[in-house]
PDBQT receptor file of N, H, CA, C and O in Angstrom, charges set to zero:
ATOM      1  N   MET A   1       7.861  25.159  -3.227  1.00  0.00    +0.000 N 
ATOM      2  CA  MET A   1       7.664  24.814  -4.705  1.00  0.00    +0.000 C 
ATOM      3  C   MET A   1       6.463  23.867  -4.159  1.00  0.00    +0.000 C 
ATOM      4  O   MET A   1       6.345  22.973  -3.320  1.00  0.00    +0.000 OA
ATOM      5  N   GLU A   2       5.574  24.596  -5.157  1.00  0.00    +0.000 N 
ATOM      6  H   GLU A   2       5.669  25.321  -5.838  1.00  0.00    +0.000 HD
ATOM      7  CA  GLU A   2       4.187  24.364  -5.519  1.00  0.00    +0.000 C 
ATOM      8  C   GLU A   2       3.931  23.599  -6.197  1.00  0.00    +0.000 C 
ATOM      9  O   GLU A   2       4.360  23.582  -7.351  1.00  0.00    +0.000 OA
ATOM     10  N   VAL A   3       2.696  22.198  -5.426  1.00  0.00    +0.000 N 
ATOM     11  H   VAL A   3       2.347  22.211  -4.489  1.00  0.00    +0.000 HD
ATOM     12  CA  VAL A   3       2.133  21.709  -6.195  1.00  0.00    +0.000 C 
ATOM     13  C   VAL A   3       0.286  21.766  -6.452  1.00  0.00    +0.000 C 
ATOM     14  O   VAL A   3      -0.661  21.837  -5.668  1.00  0.00    +0.000 OA
ATOM     15  N   PHE A   4       0.352  21.726  -7.300  1.00  0.00    +0.000 N 
ATOM     16  H   PHE A   4       1.121  21.668  -7.936  1.00  0.00    +0.000 HD
ATOM     17  CA  PHE A   4      -1.120  21.336  -7.690  1.00  0.00    +0.000 C 
ATOM     18  C   PHE A   4      -1.757  20.286  -8.543  1.00  0.00    +0.000 C 
ATOM     19  O   PHE A   4      -1.485  19.794  -9.638  1.00  0.00    +0.000 OA
ATOM     20  N   LEU A   5      -2.889  20.085  -7.477  1.00  0.00    +0.000 N 
ATOM     21  H   LEU A   5      -3.110  20.486  -6.587  1.00  0.00    +0.000 HD
ATOM     22  CA  LEU A   5      -3.440  18.457  -7.547  1.00  0.00    +0.000 C 
ATOM     23  C   LEU A   5      -4.844  18.150  -8.347  1.00  0.00    +0.000 C 
ATOM     24  O   LEU A   5      -5.876  18.420  -7.732  1.00  0.00    +0.000 OA
ATOM     25  N   HIS A   6      -4.945  17.680  -9.492  1.00  0.00    +0.000 N 
ATOM     26  H   HIS A   6      -4.106  17.461  -9.991  1.00  0.00    +0.000 HD
ATOM     27  CA  HIS A   6      -6.841  17.918  -9.994  1.00  0.00    +0.000 C 
ATOM     28  C   HIS A   6      -6.234  16.108  -9.509  1.00  0.00    +0.000 C 
ATOM     29  O   HIS A   6      -5.250  15.390  -9.682  1.00  0.00    +0.000 OA
ATOM     30  N   LEU A   7      -8.354  16.049  -8.439  1.00  0.00    +0.000 N 
ATOM     31  H   LEU A   7      -9.154  16.633  -8.298  1.00  0.00    +0.000 HD
ATOM     32  CA  LEU A   7      -7.624  14.853  -8.156  1.00  0.00    +0.000 C 
ATOM     33  C   LEU A   7      -9.541  14.656  -9.366  1.00  0.00    +0.000 C 
ATOM     34  O   LEU A   7     -10.197  15.650  -9.677  1.00  0.00    +0.000 OA
ATOM     35  N   PRO A   8      -9.992  13.059  -9.801  1.00  0.00    +0.000 N 
ATOM     36  CA  PRO A   8     -10.779  12.694 -10.471  1.00  0.00    +0.000 C 
ATOM     37  C   PRO A   8     -12.588  13.063  -9.859  1.00  0.00    +0.000 C 
ATOM     38  O   PRO A   8     -13.192  12.605  -8.889  1.00  0.00    +0.000 OA
ATOM     39  N   LYS A   9     -12.908  13.816 -10.654  1.00  0.00    +0.000 N 
ATOM     40  H   LYS A   9     -12.418  14.188 -11.442  1.00  0.00    +0.000 HD
ATOM     41  CA  LYS A   9     -14.074  13.696  -9.726  1.00  0.00    +0.000 C 
ATOM     42  C   LYS A   9     -14.947  12.069 -10.553  1.00  0.00    +0.000 C 
ATOM     43  O   LYS A   9     -16.055  11.992 -10.022  1.00  0.00    +0.000 OA
ATOM     44  N   THR A  10     -14.853  11.453 -11.093  1.00  0.00    +0.000 N 
ATOM     45  H   THR A  10     -13.953  11.516 -11.524  1.00  0.00    +0.000 HD
ATOM     46  CA  THR A  10     -16.232  10.811 -11.673  1.00  0.00    +0.000 C 
ATOM     47  C   THR A  10     -15.515   9.282 -10.851  1.00  0.00    +0.000 C 
ATOM     48  O   THR A  10     -14.307   9.183 -10.635  1.00  0.00    +0.000 OA
ATOM     49  N   GLU A  11     -16.462   8.267 -10.506  1.00  0.00    +0.000 N 
ATOM     50  H   GLU A  11     -17.443   8.347 -10.682  1.00  0.00    +0.000 HD
ATOM     51  CA  GLU A  11     -16.014   7.483  -9.418  1.00  0.00    +0.000 C 
ATOM     52  C   GLU A  11     -14.646   6.441  -9.984  1.00  0.00    +0.000 C 
ATOM     53  O   GLU A  11     -13.912   5.682  -9.351  1.00  0.00    +0.000 OA
ATOM     54  N   LYS A  12     -14.702   6.814 -11.503  1.00  0.00    +0.000 N 
ATOM     55  H   LYS A  12     -15.298   7.431 -12.017  1.00  0.00    +0.000 HD
ATOM     56  CA  LYS A  12     -14.151   5.357 -12.407  1.00  0.00    +0.000 C 
ATOM     57  C   LYS A  12     -12.420   6.300 -11.901  1.00  0.00    +0.000 C 
ATOM     58  O   LYS A  12     -11.394   5.840 -11.400  1.00  0.00    +0.000 OA
ATOM     59  N   GLY A  13     -12.691   7.359 -12.219  1.00  0.00    +0.000 N 
ATOM     60  H   GLY A  13     -13.524   7.733 -12.626  1.00  0.00    +0.000 HD
ATOM     61  CA  GLY A  13     -11.357   8.166 -12.080  1.00  0.00    +0.000 C 
ATOM     62  C   GLY A  13     -10.977   7.263 -10.531  1.00  0.00    +0.000 C 
ATOM     63  O   GLY A  13     -10.304   6.234 -10.466  1.00  0.00    +0.000 OA
ATOM     64  N   LYS A  14     -11.459   7.805  -9.673  1.00  0.00    +0.000 N 
ATOM     65  H   LYS A  14     -12.007   8.641  -9.726  1.00  0.00    +0.000 HD
ATOM     66  CA  LYS A  14     -11.488   7.881  -8.346  1.00  0.00    +0.000 C 
ATOM     67  C   LYS A  14     -10.545   6.213  -7.420  1.00  0.00    +0.000 C 
ATOM     68  O   LYS A  14      -9.816   6.072  -6.438  1.00  0.00    +0.000 OA
ATOM     69  N   THR A  15     -11.190   5.235  -8.542  1.00  0.00    +0.000 N 
ATOM     70  H   THR A  15     -11.782   5.350  -9.339  1.00  0.00    +0.000 HD
ATOM     71  CA  THR A  15     -11.298   3.745  -9.104  1.00  0.00    +0.000 C 
ATOM     72  C   THR A  15      -9.994   3.480  -9.202  1.00  0.00    +0.000 C 
ATOM     73  O   THR A  15      -9.389   2.590  -8.605  1.00  0.00    +0.000 OA
ATOM     74  N   GLU A  16      -9.342   4.658 -10.347  1.00  0.00    +0.000 N 
ATOM     75  H   GLU A  16      -9.834   5.382 -10.831  1.00  0.00    +0.000 HD
ATOM     76  CA  GLU A  16      -8.085   4.144 -10.917  1.00  0.00    +0.000 C 
ATOM     77  C   GLU A  16      -6.941   4.160  -9.760  1.00  0.00    +0.000 C 
ATOM     78  O   GLU A  16      -6.210   3.263  -9.339  1.00  0.00    +0.000 OA
ATOM     79  N   LEU A  17      -7.131   6.118  -9.265  1.00  0.00    +0.000 N 
ATOM     80  H   LEU A  17      -7.725   6.846  -9.607  1.00  0.00    +0.000 HD
ATOM     81  CA  LEU A  17      -6.371   6.660  -8.088  1.00  0.00    +0.000 C 
ATOM     82  C   LEU A  17      -5.706   6.152  -7.179  1.00  0.00    +0.000 C 
ATOM     83  O   LEU A  17      -4.541   6.324  -6.822  1.00  0.00    +0.000 OA
ATOM     84  N   ALA A  18      -6.661   5.393  -6.753  1.00  0.00    +0.000 N 
ATOM     85  H   ALA A  18      -7.607   5.253  -7.043  1.00  0.00    +0.000 HD
ATOM     86  CA  ALA A  18      -6.525   4.366  -5.558  1.00  0.00    +0.000 C 
ATOM     87  C   ALA A  18      -5.675   3.071  -5.772  1.00  0.00    +0.000 C 
ATOM     88  O   ALA A  18      -4.716   2.587  -5.170  1.00  0.00    +0.000 OA
ATOM     89  N   GLU A  19      -6.593   2.607  -7.150  1.00  0.00    +0.000 N 
ATOM     90  H   GLU A  19      -7.371   3.001  -7.639  1.00  0.00    +0.000 HD
ATOM     91  CA  GLU A  19      -5.668   1.009  -8.133  1.00  0.00    +0.000 C 
ATOM     92  C   GLU A  19      -4.191   1.099  -8.036  1.00  0.00    +0.000 C 
ATOM     93  O   GLU A  19      -3.365   0.224  -7.777  1.00  0.00    +0.000 OA
ATOM     94  N   GLU A  20      -3.957   3.188  -8.478  1.00  0.00    +0.000 N 
ATOM     95  H   GLU A  20      -4.628   3.899  -8.688  1.00  0.00    +0.000 HD
ATOM     96  CA  GLU A  20      -3.017   2.973  -8.778  1.00  0.00    +0.000 C 
ATOM     97  C   GLU A  20      -1.579   3.680  -6.930  1.00  0.00    +0.000 C 
ATOM     98  O   GLU A  20      -0.442   3.319  -6.629  1.00  0.00    +0.000 OA
ATOM     99  N   LEU A  21      -2.309   4.455  -6.437  1.00  0.00    +0.000 N 
ATOM    100  H   LEU A  21      -3.233   4.748  -6.682  1.00  0.00    +0.000 HD
ATOM    101  CA  LEU A  21      -2.177   4.220  -5.217  1.00  0.00    +0.000 C 
ATOM    102  C   LEU A  21      -1.769   2.657  -4.900  1.00  0.00    +0.000 C 
ATOM    103  O   LEU A  21      -0.633   2.201  -5.029  1.00  0.00    +0.000 OA
ATOM    104  N   ALA A  22      -2.670   2.091  -4.557  1.00  0.00    +0.000 N 
ATOM    105  H   ALA A  22      -3.593   2.461  -4.452  1.00  0.00    +0.000 HD
ATOM    106  CA  ALA A  22      -2.470   1.067  -3.923  1.00  0.00    +0.000 C 
ATOM    107  C   ALA A  22      -1.224   0.249  -3.777  1.00  0.00    +0.000 C 
ATOM    108  O   ALA A  22      -0.662  -0.243  -2.799  1.00  0.00    +0.000 OA
ATOM    109  N   HIS A  23      -0.867   0.264  -5.597  1.00  0.00    +0.000 N 
ATOM    110  H   HIS A  23      -1.324   0.664  -6.392  1.00  0.00    +0.000 HD
ATOM    111  CA  HIS A  23       0.315  -0.563  -6.138  1.00  0.00    +0.000 C 
ATOM    112  C   HIS A  23       1.980  -0.062  -5.636  1.00  0.00    +0.000 C 
ATOM    113  O   HIS A  23       3.015  -0.528  -5.158  1.00  0.00    +0.000 OA
ATOM    114  N   PHE A  24       1.311   1.360  -6.187  1.00  0.00    +0.000 N 
ATOM    115  H   PHE A  24       0.471   1.738  -6.575  1.00  0.00    +0.000 HD
ATOM    116  CA  PHE A  24       2.107   2.092  -5.507  1.00  0.00    +0.000 C 
ATOM    117  C   PHE A  24       3.072   1.980  -3.931  1.00  0.00    +0.000 C 
ATOM    118  O   PHE A  24       4.206   1.744  -3.514  1.00  0.00    +0.000 OA
ATOM    119  N   HIS A  25       2.209   2.203  -3.647  1.00  0.00    +0.000 N 
ATOM    120  H   HIS A  25       1.287   2.395  -3.986  1.00  0.00    +0.000 HD
ATOM    121  CA  HIS A  25       2.668   1.615  -2.027  1.00  0.00    +0.000 C 
ATOM    122  C   HIS A  25       2.771   0.244  -2.072  1.00  0.00    +0.000 C 
ATOM    123  O   HIS A  25       3.176  -0.084  -0.957  1.00  0.00    +0.000 OA
ATOM    124  N   ALA A  26       2.636  -0.669  -2.709  1.00  0.00    +0.000 N 
ATOM    125  H   ALA A  26       2.307  -0.402  -3.616  1.00  0.00    +0.000 HD
ATOM    126  CA  ALA A  26       2.977  -2.013  -1.908  1.00  0.00    +0.000 C 
ATOM    127  C   ALA A  26       4.436  -2.377  -2.674  1.00  0.00    +0.000 C 
ATOM    128  O   ALA A  26       5.208  -3.328  -2.552  1.00  0.00    +0.000 OA
ATOM    129  N   GLU A  27       4.443  -1.317  -3.418  1.00  0.00    +0.000 N 
ATOM    130  H   GLU A  27       3.816  -0.545  -3.517  1.00  0.00    +0.000 HD
ATOM    131  CA  GLU A  27       6.212  -1.367  -4.656  1.00  0.00    +0.000 C 
ATOM    132  C   GLU A  27       6.629  -1.155  -3.690  1.00  0.00    +0.000 C 
ATOM    133  O   GLU A  27       7.077  -2.079  -3.012  1.00  0.00    +0.000 OA
ATOM    134  N   HIS A  28       6.649   0.395  -3.159  1.00  0.00    +0.000 N 
ATOM    135  H   HIS A  28       6.285   1.146  -3.710  1.00  0.00    +0.000 HD
ATOM    136  CA  HIS A  28       7.483   1.171  -1.975  1.00  0.00    +0.000 C 
ATOM    137  C   HIS A  28       7.823   0.341  -1.051  1.00  0.00    +0.000 C 
ATOM    138  O   HIS A  28       8.989   0.389  -0.659  1.00  0.00    +0.000 OA
ATOM    139  N   ALA A  29       6.601  -0.953  -0.270  1.00  0.00    +0.000 N 
ATOM    140  H   ALA A  29       5.654  -0.993  -0.589  1.00  0.00    +0.000 HD
ATOM    141  CA  ALA A  29       7.061  -1.320   1.191  1.00  0.00    +0.000 C 
ATOM    142  C   ALA A  29       7.925  -2.784   0.419  1.00  0.00    +0.000 C 
ATOM    143  O   ALA A  29       8.833  -3.329   1.047  1.00  0.00    +0.000 OA
ATOM    144  N   VAL A  30       7.533  -3.259  -0.879  1.00  0.00    +0.000 N 
ATOM    145  H   VAL A  30       6.796  -2.817  -1.389  1.00  0.00    +0.000 HD
ATOM    146  CA  VAL A  30       8.949  -3.984  -1.130  1.00  0.00    +0.000 C 
ATOM    147  C   VAL A  30      10.179  -3.548  -0.976  1.00  0.00    +0.000 C 
ATOM    148  O   VAL A  30      11.165  -3.962  -0.367  1.00  0.00    +0.000 OA
ATOM    149  N   GLU A  31       9.927  -2.566  -1.691  1.00  0.00    +0.000 N 
ATOM    150  H   GLU A  31       9.126  -2.230  -2.187  1.00  0.00    +0.000 HD
ATOM    151  CA  GLU A  31      11.455  -1.926  -1.760  1.00  0.00    +0.000 C 
ATOM    152  C   GLU A  31      12.341  -1.937  -1.026  1.00  0.00    +0.000 C 
ATOM    153  O   GLU A  31      13.480  -2.389  -1.147  1.00  0.00    +0.000 OA
ATOM    154  N   ILE A  32      11.408  -0.986   0.487  1.00  0.00    +0.000 N 
ATOM    155  H   ILE A  32      10.483  -0.620   0.585  1.00  0.00    +0.000 HD
ATOM    156  CA  ILE A  32      11.844  -1.434   1.640  1.00  0.00    +0.000 C 
ATOM    157  C   ILE A  32      12.217  -2.623   3.102  1.00  0.00    +0.000 C 
ATOM    158  O   ILE A  32      12.792  -2.633   4.191  1.00  0.00    +0.000 OA
ATOM    159  N   LEU A  33      11.470  -3.462   2.234  1.00  0.00    +0.000 N 
ATOM    160  H   LEU A  33      11.003  -3.454   1.350  1.00  0.00    +0.000 HD
ATOM    161  CA  LEU A  33      11.463  -4.470   3.196  1.00  0.00    +0.000 C 
ATOM    162  C   LEU A  33      12.650  -5.616   2.241  1.00  0.00    +0.000 C 
ATOM    163  O   LEU A  33      13.102  -6.645   2.744  1.00  0.00    +0.000 OA
ATOM    164  N   ARG A  34      13.045  -5.044   0.525  1.00  0.00    +0.000 N 
ATOM    165  H   ARG A  34      12.678  -4.208   0.116  1.00  0.00    +0.000 HD
ATOM    166  CA  ARG A  34      14.698  -5.565   0.103  1.00  0.00    +0.000 C 
ATOM    167  C   ARG A  34      15.337  -5.274   1.044  1.00  0.00    +0.000 C 
ATOM    168  O   ARG A  34      15.503  -6.246   1.781  1.00  0.00    +0.000 OA
ATOM    169  N   LYS A  35      16.051  -3.863   1.587  1.00  0.00    +0.000 N 
ATOM    170  H   LYS A  35      15.916  -3.074   0.988  1.00  0.00    +0.000 HD
ATOM    171  CA  LYS A  35      17.024  -3.083   1.650  1.00  0.00    +0.000 C 
ATOM    172  C   LYS A  35      17.243  -3.062   3.257  1.00  0.00    +0.000 C 
ATOM    173  O   LYS A  35      17.927  -2.357   4.000  1.00  0.00    +0.000 OA
ATOM    174  N   LEU A  36      16.278  -4.244   3.479  1.00  0.00    +0.000 N 
ATOM    175  H   LEU A  36      15.722  -4.816   2.875  1.00  0.00    +0.000 HD
ATOM    176  CA  LEU A  36      16.484  -4.679   5.463  1.00  0.00    +0.000 C 
ATOM    177  C   LEU A  36      18.430  -5.577   5.386  1.00  0.00    +0.000 C 
ATOM    178  O   LEU A  36      19.155  -6.135   4.561  1.00  0.00    +0.000 OA
ATOM    179  N   PRO A  37      18.438  -5.286   6.435  1.00  0.00    +0.000 N 
ATOM    180  CA  PRO A  37      19.611  -5.959   7.044  1.00  0.00    +0.000 C 
ATOM    181  C   PRO A  37      19.083  -7.401   7.930  1.00  0.00    +0.000 C 
ATOM    182  O   PRO A  37      19.507  -7.703   9.045  1.00  0.00    +0.000 OA
ATOM    183  N   CYS A  38      18.080  -8.173   7.149  1.00  0.00    +0.000 N 
ATOM    184  H   CYS A  38      17.736  -7.928   6.243  1.00  0.00    +0.000 HD
ATOM    185  CA  CYS A  38      17.954  -9.513   8.436  1.00  0.00    +0.000 C 
ATOM    186  C   CYS A  38      17.335 -10.612   7.029  1.00  0.00    +0.000 C 
ATOM    187  O   CYS A  38      17.045 -10.228   5.896  1.00  0.00    +0.000 OA
ATOM    188  N   PRO A  39      17.281 -11.798   7.483  1.00  0.00    +0.000 N 
ATOM    189  CA  PRO A  39      17.960 -13.101   6.501  1.00  0.00    +0.000 C 
ATOM    190  C   PRO A  39      16.027 -12.973   5.987  1.00  0.00    +0.000 C 
ATOM    191  O   PRO A  39      15.048 -12.570   6.614  1.00  0.00    +0.000 OA
ATOM    192  N   THR A  40      16.161 -13.426   4.858  1.00  0.00    +0.000 N 
ATOM    193  H   THR A  40      16.956 -13.754   4.349  1.00  0.00    +0.000 HD
ATOM    194  CA  THR A  40      14.715 -13.443   4.617  1.00  0.00    +0.000 C 
ATOM    195  C   THR A  40      13.009 -13.915   5.123  1.00  0.00    +0.000 C 
ATOM    196  O   THR A  40      11.883 -13.419   5.145  1.00  0.00    +0.000 OA
ATOM    197  N   GLU A  41      13.604 -15.008   5.432  1.00  0.00    +0.000 N 
ATOM    198  H   GLU A  41      14.519 -15.411   5.414  1.00  0.00    +0.000 HD
ATOM    199  CA  GLU A  41      12.432 -15.759   6.063  1.00  0.00    +0.000 C 
ATOM    200  C   GLU A  41      11.699 -14.831   7.395  1.00  0.00    +0.000 C 
ATOM    201  O   GLU A  41      10.624 -15.197   7.870  1.00  0.00    +0.000 OA
ATOM    202  N   GLN A  42      12.417 -13.627   7.898  1.00  0.00    +0.000 N 
ATOM    203  H   GLN A  42      13.290 -13.330   7.511  1.00  0.00    +0.000 HD
ATOM    204  CA  GLN A  42      11.497 -12.461   8.901  1.00  0.00    +0.000 C 
ATOM    205  C   GLN A  42      11.929 -11.548   7.751  1.00  0.00    +0.000 C 
ATOM    206  O   GLN A  42      11.564 -10.435   8.129  1.00  0.00    +0.000 OA
ATOM    207  N   LYS A  43      12.439 -11.430   6.698  1.00  0.00    +0.000 N 
ATOM    208  H   LYS A  43      12.736 -12.334   6.391  1.00  0.00    +0.000 HD
ATOM    209  CA  LYS A  43      11.340 -10.313   5.320  1.00  0.00    +0.000 C 
ATOM    210  C   LYS A  43       9.810 -11.232   5.112  1.00  0.00    +0.000 C 
ATOM    211  O   LYS A  43       8.863 -10.540   4.737  1.00  0.00    +0.000 OA
ATOM    212  N   LEU A  44       9.527 -12.758   5.338  1.00  0.00    +0.000 N 
ATOM    213  H   LEU A  44      10.297 -13.319   5.643  1.00  0.00    +0.000 HD
ATOM    214  CA  LEU A  44       8.323 -12.746   4.815  1.00  0.00    +0.000 C 
ATOM    215  C   LEU A  44       7.401 -12.631   6.150  1.00  0.00    +0.000 C 
ATOM    216  O   LEU A  44       6.265 -12.211   6.374  1.00  0.00    +0.000 OA
ATOM    217  N   LYS A  45       8.537 -13.260   6.995  1.00  0.00    +0.000 N 
ATOM    218  H   LYS A  45       9.459 -13.601   6.813  1.00  0.00    +0.000 HD
ATOM    219  CA  LYS A  45       7.209 -13.290   8.109  1.00  0.00    +0.000 C 
ATOM    220  C   LYS A  45       6.493 -11.752   8.358  1.00  0.00    +0.000 C 
ATOM    221  O   LYS A  45       5.304 -11.483   8.532  1.00  0.00    +0.000 OA
ATOM    222  N   LEU A  46       7.871 -10.712   8.299  1.00  0.00    +0.000 N 
ATOM    223  H   LEU A  46       8.836 -10.931   8.158  1.00  0.00    +0.000 HD
ATOM    224  CA  LEU A  46       6.922  -9.131   8.367  1.00  0.00    +0.000 C 
ATOM    225  C   LEU A  46       6.117  -9.189   7.320  1.00  0.00    +0.000 C 
ATOM    226  O   LEU A  46       4.970  -8.844   7.603  1.00  0.00    +0.000 OA
ATOM    227  N   LEU A  47       6.310  -9.546   6.031  1.00  0.00    +0.000 N 
ATOM    228  H   LEU A  47       7.242  -9.826   5.801  1.00  0.00    +0.000 HD
ATOM    229  CA  LEU A  47       5.604  -9.365   5.451  1.00  0.00    +0.000 C 
ATOM    230  C   LEU A  47       4.277  -9.296   5.416  1.00  0.00    +0.000 C 
ATOM    231  O   LEU A  47       3.559  -8.311   5.238  1.00  0.00    +0.000 OA
ATOM    232  N   ASP A  48       3.807 -11.192   5.725  1.00  0.00    +0.000 N 
ATOM    233  H   ASP A  48       4.390 -11.992   5.869  1.00  0.00    +0.000 HD
ATOM    234  CA  ASP A  48       2.794 -11.637   6.429  1.00  0.00    +0.000 C 
ATOM    235  C   ASP A  48       1.974 -11.152   7.358  1.00  0.00    +0.000 C 
ATOM    236  O   ASP A  48       0.774 -11.405   7.254  1.00  0.00    +0.000 OA
ATOM    237  N   ALA A  49       2.532 -10.239   8.618  1.00  0.00    +0.000 N 
ATOM    238  H   ALA A  49       3.507 -10.033   8.702  1.00  0.00    +0.000 HD
ATOM    239  CA  ALA A  49       2.062  -9.477   9.161  1.00  0.00    +0.000 C 
ATOM    240  C   ALA A  49       1.594  -7.977   8.950  1.00  0.00    +0.000 C 
ATOM    241  O   ALA A  49       0.799  -7.450   9.727  1.00  0.00    +0.000 OA
ATOM    242  N   VAL A  50       2.328  -7.079   7.455  1.00  0.00    +0.000 N 
ATOM    243  H   VAL A  50       2.974  -7.508   6.823  1.00  0.00    +0.000 HD
ATOM    244  CA  VAL A  50       1.803  -6.137   6.928  1.00  0.00    +0.000 C 
ATOM    245  C   VAL A  50       0.081  -6.622   7.161  1.00  0.00    +0.000 C 
ATOM    246  O   VAL A  50      -0.824  -6.347   7.949  1.00  0.00    +0.000 OA
ATOM    247  N   VAL A  51       0.358  -7.838   5.499  1.00  0.00    +0.000 N 
ATOM    248  H   VAL A  51       1.093  -8.061   4.859  1.00  0.00    +0.000 HD
ATOM    249  CA  VAL A  51      -0.965  -7.982   4.842  1.00  0.00    +0.000 C 
ATOM    250  C   VAL A  51      -2.137  -8.207   6.005  1.00  0.00    +0.000 C 
ATOM    251  O   VAL A  51      -3.337  -7.934   6.024  1.00  0.00    +0.000 OA
ATOM    252  N   LYS A  52      -1.085  -8.936   7.126  1.00  0.00    +0.000 N 
ATOM    253  H   LYS A  52      -0.110  -9.158   7.110  1.00  0.00    +0.000 HD
ATOM    254  CA  LYS A  52      -2.667  -9.562   7.811  1.00  0.00    +0.000 C 
ATOM    255  C   LYS A  52      -2.878  -8.351   8.363  1.00  0.00    +0.000 C 
ATOM    256  O   LYS A  52      -4.089  -8.139   8.424  1.00  0.00    +0.000 OA
ATOM    257  N   ASP A  53      -2.422  -7.723   8.667  1.00  0.00    +0.000 N 
ATOM    258  H   ASP A  53      -1.439  -7.895   8.617  1.00  0.00    +0.000 HD
ATOM    259  CA  ASP A  53      -2.869  -6.341   9.613  1.00  0.00    +0.000 C 
ATOM    260  C   ASP A  53      -4.119  -5.102   8.978  1.00  0.00    +0.000 C 
ATOM    261  O   ASP A  53      -5.079  -4.421   9.340  1.00  0.00    +0.000 OA
ATOM    262  N   ALA A  54      -2.966  -5.548   7.378  1.00  0.00    +0.000 N 
ATOM    263  H   ALA A  54      -2.186  -6.101   7.084  1.00  0.00    +0.000 HD
ATOM    264  CA  ALA A  54      -3.788  -4.650   6.509  1.00  0.00    +0.000 C 
ATOM    265  C   ALA A  54      -5.569  -5.078   5.967  1.00  0.00    +0.000 C 
ATOM    266  O   ALA A  54      -6.494  -4.362   5.582  1.00  0.00    +0.000 OA
ATOM    267  N   ARG A  55      -5.463  -6.307   6.137  1.00  0.00    +0.000 N 
ATOM    268  H   ARG A  55      -4.711  -6.889   6.449  1.00  0.00    +0.000 HD
ATOM    269  CA  ARG A  55      -6.576  -7.101   5.928  1.00  0.00    +0.000 C 
ATOM    270  C   ARG A  55      -7.768  -6.796   6.926  1.00  0.00    +0.000 C 
ATOM    271  O   ARG A  55      -8.923  -7.002   6.554  1.00  0.00    +0.000 OA
ATOM    272  N   GLN A  56      -7.504  -6.326   8.139  1.00  0.00    +0.000 N 
ATOM    273  H   GLN A  56      -6.566  -6.158   8.441  1.00  0.00    +0.000 HD
ATOM    274  CA  GLN A  56      -8.394  -6.892   9.837  1.00  0.00    +0.000 C 
ATOM    275  C   GLN A  56      -8.523  -5.361   9.125  1.00  0.00    +0.000 C 
ATOM    276  O   GLN A  56      -9.417  -5.193   8.295  1.00  0.00    +0.000 OA
ATOM    277  N   GLN A  57      -7.637  -4.283   9.457  1.00  0.00    +0.000 N 
ATOM    278  H   GLN A  57      -6.911  -4.420  10.131  1.00  0.00    +0.000 HD
ATOM    279  CA  GLN A  57      -7.702  -2.711   9.215  1.00  0.00    +0.000 C 
ATOM    280  C   GLN A  57      -9.260  -2.774   8.036  1.00  0.00    +0.000 C 
ATOM    281  O   GLN A  57     -10.233  -2.325   8.643  1.00  0.00    +0.000 OA
ATOM    282  N   ALA A  58      -9.663  -3.281   6.383  1.00  0.00    +0.000 N 
ATOM    283  H   ALA A  58      -8.873  -3.646   5.891  1.00  0.00    +0.000 HD
ATOM    284  CA  ALA A  58      -9.447  -3.211   5.613  1.00  0.00    +0.000 C 
ATOM    285  C   ALA A  58     -11.370  -3.625   6.088  1.00  0.00    +0.000 C 
ATOM    286  O   ALA A  58     -12.334  -2.872   6.231  1.00  0.00    +0.000 OA
ATOM    287  N   LYS A  59     -11.265  -4.784   6.179  1.00  0.00    +0.000 N 
ATOM    288  H   LYS A  59     -10.483  -5.396   6.063  1.00  0.00    +0.000 HD
ATOM    289  CA  LYS A  59     -12.183  -4.936   7.302  1.00  0.00    +0.000 C 
ATOM    290  C   LYS A  59     -12.923  -4.428   8.296  1.00  0.00    +0.000 C 
ATOM    291  O   LYS A  59     -13.839  -5.239   8.166  1.00  0.00    +0.000 OA
ATOM    292  N   GLY A  60     -13.217  -3.864   9.034  1.00  0.00    +0.000 N 
ATOM    293  H   GLY A  60     -12.473  -3.204   9.140  1.00  0.00    +0.000 HD
ATOM    294  CA  GLY A  60     -13.255  -2.680  10.076  1.00  0.00    +0.000 C 
ATOM    295  C   GLY A  60     -13.527  -1.572   9.535  1.00  0.00    +0.000 C 
ATOM    296  O   GLY A  60     -14.569  -1.037   9.913  1.00  0.00    +0.000 OA
ATOM    297  N   GLU A  61     -12.556  -0.749   8.311  1.00  0.00    +0.000 N 
ATOM    298  H   GLU A  61     -11.709  -1.183   8.004  1.00  0.00    +0.000 HD
ATOM    299  CA  GLU A  61     -13.545   0.153   7.494  1.00  0.00    +0.000 C 
ATOM    300  C   GLU A  61     -14.318  -0.591   6.723  1.00  0.00    +0.000 C 
ATOM    301  O   GLU A  61     -14.114   0.120   5.739  1.00  0.00    +0.000 OA
ATOM    302  N   GLY A  62     -15.157  -1.551   6.240  1.00  0.00    +0.000 N 
ATOM    303  H   GLY A  62     -15.323  -2.129   7.039  1.00  0.00    +0.000 HD
ATOM    304  CA  GLY A  62     -16.222  -1.746   6.162  1.00  0.00    +0.000 C 
ATOM    305  C   GLY A  62     -17.424  -1.665   6.316  1.00  0.00    +0.000 C 
ATOM    306  O   GLY A  62     -18.346  -1.248   5.614  1.00  0.00    +0.000 OA
ATOM    307  N   THR A  63     -17.314  -2.286   7.721  1.00  0.00    +0.000 N 
ATOM    308  H   THR A  63     -16.565  -2.624   8.291  1.00  0.00    +0.000 HD
ATOM    309  CA  THR A  63     -18.605  -2.206   8.958  1.00  0.00    +0.000 C 
ATOM    310  C   THR A  63     -18.764  -0.456   9.151  1.00  0.00    +0.000 C 
ATOM    311  O   THR A  63     -19.583   0.005   9.946  1.00  0.00    +0.000 OA
TER     312      THR A  63
């Protein structure tokens, strides 16, 4: 199977693509969390840990 990607060239297009990808990844992560065989409290703690780690990584990339 061959896949061809036409990536955006403008800054606006790149920003829109990044936002759409972030939205897709977030939805996918939530679906995975929902399917885990553990209590909701445990799922929330895991989600909090993921968000905290993502924020720390984002801060690190900005420097």
